[in-house]
Every structure is written in structure tokens, then in C-alpha cells.
C-alpha positions in Angstrom: 0.0 0.0 0.1 1.4 3.5 -1.0 0.0 7.0 -0.2 0.1 9.5 -3.3 -0.6 13.3 -2.9 -2.5 15.5 -5.6 -0.4 18.5 -5.2 1.8 20.1 -7.8 4.4 23.0 -7.6 3.3 26.2 -9.2 5.2 26.8 -12.4 6.7 23.4 -13.4 4.0 21.3 -12.1 6.2 18.7 -10.4 4.6 16.5 -7.7 5.5 18.0 -4.4 5.8 14.5 -3.0 7.4 12.4 -5.8 7.7 9.2 -4.3 4.7 7.4 -2.9 4.7 7.1 0.9 4.6 3.4 2.3 2.1 2.3 4.9 4.5 1.8 7.4 5.0 5.7 7.3 1.8 5.8 9.3 3.0 3.5 12.0 2.7 5.6 15.3 0.5 8.5 13.6 -1.3 10.5 16.4 -5.0 9.5 17.3 -7.2 11.8 15.6 -9.5 14.1 17.8 -13.0 12.4 18.1 -15.5 13.5 15.6 -18.0 15.8 17.4 -20.8 13.7 19.1 -24.4 14.8 18.4 -25.5 16.7 21.5 -28.7 18.2 19.8 -31.4 16.4 18.1 -33.1 16.9 14.4 -36.2 15.5 12.9 -34.4 12.4 12.3 -37.9 10.4 11.1 -38.9 12.8 8.4 -37.9 12.9 4.9 -34.2 14.3 4.8 -34.7 16.1 1.4 -37.7 18.1 2.7 -37.1 21.5 4.0 -40.7 21.6 5.2 -39.6 18.8 7.6 -36.0 19.5 8.2 -35.8 23.4 7.7 -32.9 25.7 6.7 -31.0 28.3 8.4 -28.6 31.2 7.7 -25.3 31.9 10.0 -23.5 35.2 9.4 -20.8 36.7 11.2 -21.7 39.1 14.1 -20.1 42.1 12.4 -21.1 45.2 10.4 -20.4 43.1 7.3 -22.3 40.4 8.5 -25.4 42.6 8.6 -24.8 43.6 5.1 -24.5 40.0 4.0 -27.9 39.3 5.8 -29.6 42.0 3.7 -27.9 40.7 0.4 -29.0 37.1 1.3 -32.7 38.0 2.3 -34.1 37.2 -1.1 -32.8 33.8 -0.8 -34.1 33.5 2.8 -37.6 34.3 1.4 -37.2 31.6 -1.1 -36.3 29.0 1.6 -39.0 30.3 3.9 -41.6 29.7 1.0 -40.4 26.1 1.0 -40.3 25.3 4.6 -43.5 27.4 5.2 -42.0 29.2 8.0 -39.6 32.2 8.6 -36.0 31.3 8.4 -33.9 31.7 11.5 -30.6 33.9 11.0 -28.0 33.2 13.6 -25.3 35.7 14.1 -22.0 34.2 15.2 -18.8 35.4 16.6 -15.8 35.6 14.6 -12.9 33.3 15.0 -14.3 30.8 17.3 -12.2 28.0 18.5 -13.5 24.3 19.0 -14.8 25.0 22.5 -16.7 28.2 21.7 -18.1 26.7 18.7 -19.6 23.7 20.5 -21.1 26.1 23.0 -22.6 28.5 20.2 -24.1 25.4 18.5 -25.3 23.7 21.4 -26.7 26.9 23.4 -27.7 29.2 20.4 -28.4 27.1 17.4 -29.9 23.8 19.0 -30.8 24.5 22.6 -32.5 21.4 24.1 -35.2 23.7 25.4 -36.7 23.7 21.7 -38.3 20.8 19.9 -35.9 18.9 17.7 -38.6 19.7 14.8 -37.5 23.3 15.2 -34.1 22.7 14.6 -32.6 23.2 11.0 -30.5 20.6 9.3 -29.7 22.6 6.3 -27.4 25.3 7.4 -25.6 28.0 5.1 -22.5 29.7 6.3 -22.0 33.0 4.9 -18.5 34.2 5.3 -14.9 33.5 5.2 -12.9 31.1 7.2 -11.8 34.1 9.3 -15.2 35.3 9.8 -17.0 31.9 10.4 -14.3 29.6 11.8 -13.6 26.1 10.3 -14.1 24.8 14.1 -17.6 26.0 13.8 -18.1 24.5 10.3 -16.6 21.1 11.8 -18.9 21.2 14.9 -22.0 21.4 12.6 -20.8 18.6 10.1 -18.6 16.3 12.2 -21.4 14.1 13.7 -23.0 13.8 10.3 -26.6 14.9 11.1 -26.2 18.4 9.5 -26.2 19.4 5.9 -23.7 22.5 5.7 -22.9 24.6 2.9 -20.7 27.6 2.7 -20.9 31.0 0.8 -17.2 31.9 1.2 -16.8 35.2 -0.9 -14.6 37.9 0.1 -16.8 40.2 -2.3 -20.1 41.2 -1.3 -21.1 41.5 -4.9 -20.4 37.9 -5.4 -22.9 36.9 -2.8 -25.5 38.9 -4.6 -24.4 37.4 -7.8 -24.8 33.8 -6.5 -28.2 34.5 -4.9 -29.4 35.8 -8.3 -28.4 32.8 -10.0 -29.9 30.3 -7.9 -33.2 32.1 -7.6 -33.4 32.3 -11.4 -32.6 28.8 -11.9 -35.1 27.6 -9.2 -37.8 29.7 -10.4 -37.4 28.6 -14.2 -40.4 26.9 -15.1 -38.5 25.0 -17.9 -35.8 23.6 -15.6 -34.6 20.3 -16.9 -35.1 16.9 -15.1 -31.8 15.5 -16.5 -28.2 16.6 -16.3 -25.1 15.1 -18.2 -22.4 13.5 -16.0 -18.7 14.3 -17.1 -15.7 12.5 -15.7 -12.3 14.2 -16.5 -8.8 13.5 -15.4 -6.2 16.2 -16.2 -3.6 13.9 -17.3 -0.1 15.2 -16.7 1.5 11.6 -16.5 2.5 12.1 -13.1 2.1 8.8 -10.9 -0.5 10.3 -8.5 -2.6 11.4 -11.5 -2.2 8.2 -13.4 -3.2 6.2 -10.2 -6.0 8.6 -9.6 -7.4 7.9 -13.0 -7.0 4.1 -12.8 -8.4 3.8 -9.3 -10.7 6.5 -8.8 -12.1 8.5 -12.0 -12.4 5.3 -14.3 -14.1 3.0 -11.8 -16.4 5.8 -10.7 -17.5 6.7 -14.3 -17.9 3.0 -15.2 -20.0 2.4 -12.1 -22.1 5.1 -13.0 -22.5 4.3 -16.6 -23.5 0.7 -15.7 -26.1 2.1 -13.1 -27.4 4.3 -15.8 -28.0 1.2 -18.2 -29.9 -0.3 -15.3 -32.0 2.9 -14.8 -30.3 3.7 -11.5 -28.3 6.7 -12.7 -30.8 9.2 -14.5 -28.2 11.2 -16.4 -28.8 12.2 -20.0 -25.4 10.9 -20.7 -22.1 9.9 -19.0 -18.7 10.8 -20.8 -15.3 10.1 -19.4 -11.9 11.4 -20.8 -8.4 11.7 -20.0 -7.5 15.3 -20.8 -4.2 15.5 -22.7 -1.7 17.6 -21.0 -2.5 21.3 -21.4 -5.8 20.8 -23.1 -7.6 23.7 -21.3 -9.6 24.4 -24.4 -11.3 21.0 -24.1 -12.1 21.3 -20.7 -13.7 24.8 -21.2 -15.8 23.3 -24.2 -17.1 20.6 -22.1 -18.0 22.8 -19.2 -19.5 25.4 -21.5 -22.3 23.3 -22.7 -25.8 24.9 -21.7 -27.2 21.6 -20.4 -26.9 21.3 -16.6 -23.9 19.2 -15.8 -22.5 17.2 -13.0 -18.8 17.6 -13.5 -16.3 15.3 -11.8 -12.5 16.2 -12.2 -9.3 14.8 -10.9 -6.0 16.7 -11.0 -3.3 18.1 -9.0 -4.0 21.3 -7.2 -1.5 24.1 -7.5 0.8 24.4 -4.5 3.8 26.9 -3.8 6.7 27.1 -6.3 9.9 26.2 -5.0 10.7 29.6 -3.9 7.4 29.8 -2.1 4.6 32.5 -2.6 5.7 36.0 -2.9 2.6 37.3 -1.1 -0.5 36.2 0.8 -2.4 37.8 -2.1 -0.6 35.7 -4.6 -1.2 32.5 -2.6 -5.0 33.1 -2.2 -5.0 33.9 -6.0 -3.2 30.9 -7.1 -3.3 27.9 -4.6 -5.9 25.3 -5.3 -6.1 26.3 -9.0 -6.4 23.0 -11.3 -3.1 22.0 -12.8 -3.8 20.8 -16.4 -0.1 19.8 -17.3 2.4 21.6 -19.7 2.6 24.3 -17.5 -1.3 25.2 -18.1 -3.5 25.9 -15.1 -7.3 26.7 -15.1 -7.5 29.9 -12.9 -10.1 32.0 -11.2 -10.3 34.5 -14.0 -11.2 31.9 -16.5 -14.2 30.4 -14.7 -15.5 33.9 -13.5 -17.1 35.1 -16.8 -18.7 33.0 -19.6 -20.4 29.8 -19.5 -18.8 27.3 -17.1 -21.0 24.5 -16.0 -24.2 26.8 -15.9 -26.6 25.4 -13.3 -24.2 22.5 -12.6 -22.4 21.0 -9.7 -18.8 20.4 -9.8 -16.8 17.8 -7.7 -13.3 19.1 -7.8 -10.8 16.4 -6.6 -7.6 17.9 -5.9 -5.3 19.3 -3.2 -6.6 22.3 -1.6 -9.4 22.5 -4.2 -11.8 24.0 -1.7 -9.4 26.0 0.3 -6.5 25.7 2.7 -6.7 25.3 6.6 -4.3 27.3 8.9 -2.6 24.0 9.9 -3.0 20.8 7.8 -4.3 17.8 9.7 -1.3 16.0 8.1 1.4 18.1 9.4 2.4 16.3 12.7 2.5 13.1 10.8 4.7 14.5 8.1 7.1 15.9 10.5 7.4 12.8 12.4 8.3 10.9 8.9 11.1 13.5 8.5 12.5 12.8 12.0 12.5 9.1 11.2 13.9 9.3 7.8 10.9 8.1 5.8 10.3 11.4 4.2 13.2 13.6 2.6 13.0 17.0 4.5 13.0 18.8 1.1 9.6 17.2 0.4 8.1 18.3 3.9 9.6 21.8 3.0 7.7 21.6 -0.3 4.4 20.9 1.6 5.1 23.6 4.3 5.5 26.3 1.6 1.8 25.7 0.8 0.7 26.6 4.4 -1.1 29.8 4.3 1.0 33.0 4.9 0.3 34.7 8.1 -1.5 31.6 9.4 -4.7 32.8 7.7 -6.8 30.1 6.3 -8.7 30.7 3.2 -11.2 29.5 0.6 -9.6 28.9 -2.9 -10.1 31.5 -5.4 -11.0 29.0 -8.2 -14.4 27.7 -6.7 -15.3 31.2 -5.5 -15.1 32.5 -9.0 -17.1 29.7 -10.4 -20.0 30.1 -7.8 -20.1 33.8 -8.4 -20.3 33.4 -12.4 -24.0 33.9 -13.2 -23.3 31.1 -15.8 -21.6 28.8 -13.3 -22.3 26.0 -11.0 -24.7 26.1 -8.1 -22.3 24.2 -5.8 -18.8 23.0 -5.8 -17.5 20.2 -3.6 -13.8 20.1 -2.9 -11.1 19.4 -0.5 -10.2 21.7 2.4 -6.6 20.3 2.8 -4.4 17.9 1.0 -6.1 15.3 -1.1 -5.0 11.8 -1.3 -6.4 9.0 -3.5 -6.4 6.2 -1.0 -9.6 7.0 0.7 -11.5 5.6 -2.5 -9.1 2.8 -3.4 -7.7 0.0 -1.1 -4.3 -0.7 -2.5 -4.0 -3.6 0.0 -6.7 -5.7 -1.9 -7.1 -3.7 -5.1 -10.7 -3.2 -4.3 -12.1 0.1 -5.5 -14.4 2.3 -3.2 -16.0 4.0 -6.1 -19.2 3.2 -4.5 -18.8 6.0 -2.1 -18.4 8.6 -4.7 -21.1 6.9 -6.9 -23.6 7.3 -4.0 -22.9 11.1 -3.9 -23.1 11.6 -7.6 -26.2 9.4 -8.1 -28.0 11.5 -5.5 -27.2 14.8 -7.4 -28.3 13.5 -10.7 -31.5 12.1 -9.0 -32.2 15.6 -8.0 -31.7 15.4 -4.4 -30.4 18.5 -2.4 -26.4 19.0 -2.6 -25.9 18.9 1.3 -27.9 15.6 1.5 -25.9 14.1 -1.2 -22.5 14.9 0.2 -23.7 13.5 3.6 -23.1 10.2 2.3 -19.5 10.6 2.6 -19.7 11.2 6.4 -21.1 7.8 7.0 -17.9 6.3 5.8 -15.9 8.8 7.9 -17.7 7.7 10.8 -17.0 4.1 10.3 -13.4 4.5 9.7 -13.1 6.5 12.9 -14.8 3.9 15.0 -12.7 1.1 13.3 -9.5 3.2 14.0 -10.2 3.8 17.5 -10.7 0.0 18.1 -7.1 -0.4 17.0 -5.6 2.1 19.3 -7.8 0.7 22.1 -6.4 -2.8 21.5 -2.8 -1.5 21.5 -3.6 0.1 25.0 -5.1 -3.1 26.3 -2.1 -5.3 25.0 0.4 -2.8 26.5 -1.4 -3.0 30.0 -1.0 -6.7 30.0 2.6 -6.8 28.9 1.9 -8.2 25.4 2.9 -6.9 22.1 0.3 -5.0 19.8 -0.9 -7.1 17.0 0.9 -6.0 13.7 -1.8 -4.2 11.7 0.2 -1.7 9.9 -1.3 -1.5 6.6 -5.1 -1.6 7.8 -4.5 1.1 10.3 -2.7 3.3 7.8 -5.6 3.0 5.6 -8.0 3.7 8.2 -6.1 6.7 9.3 -5.8 8.2 6.0 -9.5 7.5 5.1 -10.8 9.0 8.0 -8.9 12.2 7.7 -9.2 12.4 3.9 -13.0 12.0 3.7 -14.0 14.3 6.6 -12.3 17.2 4.8 -14.6 17.3 1.6 -16.5 20.5 1.9 -19.5 21.8 0.2 -19.4 25.4 -1.2 -22.6 27.0 -2.0 -26.2 26.6 -0.7 -26.7 22.9 0.7 -30.3 23.2 -0.5 -29.8 23.5 -4.1 -30.6 20.8 -6.6 -28.8 19.9 -9.9 -32.1 19.1 -11.6 -35.8 18.9 -10.3 -36.8 15.6 -8.7 -39.5 13.6 -10.5 -42.8 13.7 -8.6 -43.2 10.4 -6.5 
């Protein structure tokens, strides 16, 4: 079993971690912090896709800008109020909350036990940057898998307005289609991580979806899979520019720092997480901000930092340990560290922000809020693919389920991996207390550790209540 990272250096596109890491590199990796436990209740017995049963709420920062965002988003709140048959709750959250304060805010303000669970919103839209509404708040809401969370991350207020106008126009269009096309694209630069990603992720997922469509279980208007030759930006823009709503799944390297590092925080925020297409070609925010780019669609963007960059990577302590033990060359760790946010300020990537703000762009983007690895969807120990995990998310989207509910499927696998991983650590503790040697389960534990961290960092950007297509009446 080896671990491969989808991160390329800006400029030359060389993989930051060139040699796949062995499973043994995860021996002694730190036990993850527990996933947040559900301390509040929702209407779990009701239809999860129904806002009338599950409700929708907005969270804005408790600042002057937050008040302005509340006003800008009021037309969307009115639309969701129509759907759920009651006024939308708006919560004003303190900025920069740590984990403890985030838990207190969620438990005491958003979901107090003094109210019935039927009054608690499962669909939650966070409107603000990671500095305004902290990642800890987002993790508290999503960690137990009960809440369907999306984020509008725009730094420009006019982008919030453009997004709202786009969503409302789509949802009120009487001629809204009931089917969407499904596109599966690998930006092939011939590096080992991308070749492996196409073989073990993109290709199996596309094949499963195509076979499901033939059996009537994946109601897309068509399924297309392509390996984009290096540098073929034109082909990507051509496919994404078609007027029919599309579900776009792409796998590529995400752009990280060049060997000399980023010149400024502004440059990093503009370029990090952009889509590397090979042959020194990059898909940038400027190129998806205007003109048709997946109009009314949903984009699953599989790449390092595709959704954004946290203040500190969850993988950082492990990688530092690898260097100390000689399993990773120090220059590879330095290459990864150059992509840490300057001034320790976390941020959402510019590329999905621009796509969402585009009036002819997608309604939602699913991406990774950290480094992205391919092993969460492929078990190299057995050769077994876990493409079914992605298929479940994508099938829900083409069936017309809300985006937040569709992404929720991944949280189940994260919780399962977390439980299994904790059993291993508990077995070690029991063996140690009795003077026995722990059972050697290096590869299984390594796989669970990576799977648990990787899956939990997929993030929905956009309103979690949007749909790719209308659901047929049942």
C-alpha cells in the first residue's frame, strides 16, 4: 500500500511529494481528535430532502459586514421560507471561534434542548470567510453527520448577490430540466499520482455510474469520461461550457507553492488550489468567473486545496514525524510547508469562489479543504475500489436530491473509519497494559487513518439546499 498526494508545484507542475509513501510511514501516527458527537437532535424520522420537515437556517458573522450579508441574502432566505412554510432563522456568530466556543454556540444558541427537535434546522448555510466563520464552527456542525452544511465563502459582497440571483433564477425557471449530463475528467499530466487517480478513482466511478445508468439507476442524460491530454484547457472549457446542466467530476493536481514559495499572501490566495492541467497550463479563477462554465451544474473538484487551505494541515504532525524517522526527505516536507497559508490565515480557494460567483457557473462546488489523497477511494491492500462512495454522492445529485444531503453520504464512511481506527488504538492500549506486544496491523491502520482524515475534509461550497435538477414527482 502506498500513499499518493495530488499536489503540484506552481510553475513547473512537479509533484511536491514525488515518491509514494509506504503504509509503514503511518506507524505511530497520532490518534485523531474524536468527531463531534451529536448533542442536539433533529427531525430524524422525516424525509431528509424536505425543507418543510428539516428546515434551513443562515449563519452570518456578528459584524457590520455580517449585517450587510444578511441583507444581501434576504431574497434567498425568503425563497427558503416559502419552501419550508415558516420564517428562516438567522444566527449571528462571533468571529474566530475555537472548538470549545463553537460547540457552545451550536449547543446553546442554534440547537438548545429547550426547543423541540422539529424546530432545529438540518440545512445550514454559512455566509462568510474562514476568518469570519471559523472552520471549527463548520466542523462542529458537520462532524456528527447530522447537519447538511454549505458555505458561501466570498470575500466580495457583490459575489454573494450574484450567487443569490443565479440560484433564484434557476429555481424559478419553469422550464428547468429534469436530467443532467455527467462528465468525468482526469487532467492527465503523466505524473504517478494522477495516473493512479485515473485508474483507481475516475475510471471506476465513471464505469459504475455508466453501468448504473444502463440499469436505470443513474438518471443522467449521458455519461462521458475523458483523460484530458496535458495542457488541454480548451477541451475542458468546451465541455464545461455546454448549456445543459452538468455534473462535473474532475481529478487533477491542485496548485501549491513554487520552490521559492509564494511572493505574498495575495498571490497564494489567488493561485493555490487552482487546477493543474499539465504542460505548465493552469485553470485559473479569472477563466471561470465569466462566460459559461458549468451553468446551473455542480462540480466535484478532486485536488489538493481544491476547496481551500486550513491554517494547519491535519497531516502536518505526521509528516514532521516522517522526516524525523527518515521516511520522508526533508525537502519534500519543506515543499508541503510552503503551501501553508502565509500569516497563518486560512482561506477558501479563489477558483471555486469565482465559479460560484459566475452567473453562468455552477450552483455548488465540492472540494477538499486540505491536502487530497487518492487512497480513501481505493484500497491498495486488496485492489478493491471504493468508487461506490463517490457513486452514491453523484447518483444522489443526478437524481435531484439537495446537494447537502448528497454529500452527507461521505460522512457515514468517515464515522465508520473513525470507529474502526479507535478499536485499533484501544487494542494497543489493552495489549500494553497486559505486557503483550500489539498485533501488527500496519496496513489496515494506515488505510483507516488516511481514510478518516481524507473523507472528513470534503466541503460543500454553495447553498446545501440547491438541486442539480428537479426531482420527479413520486
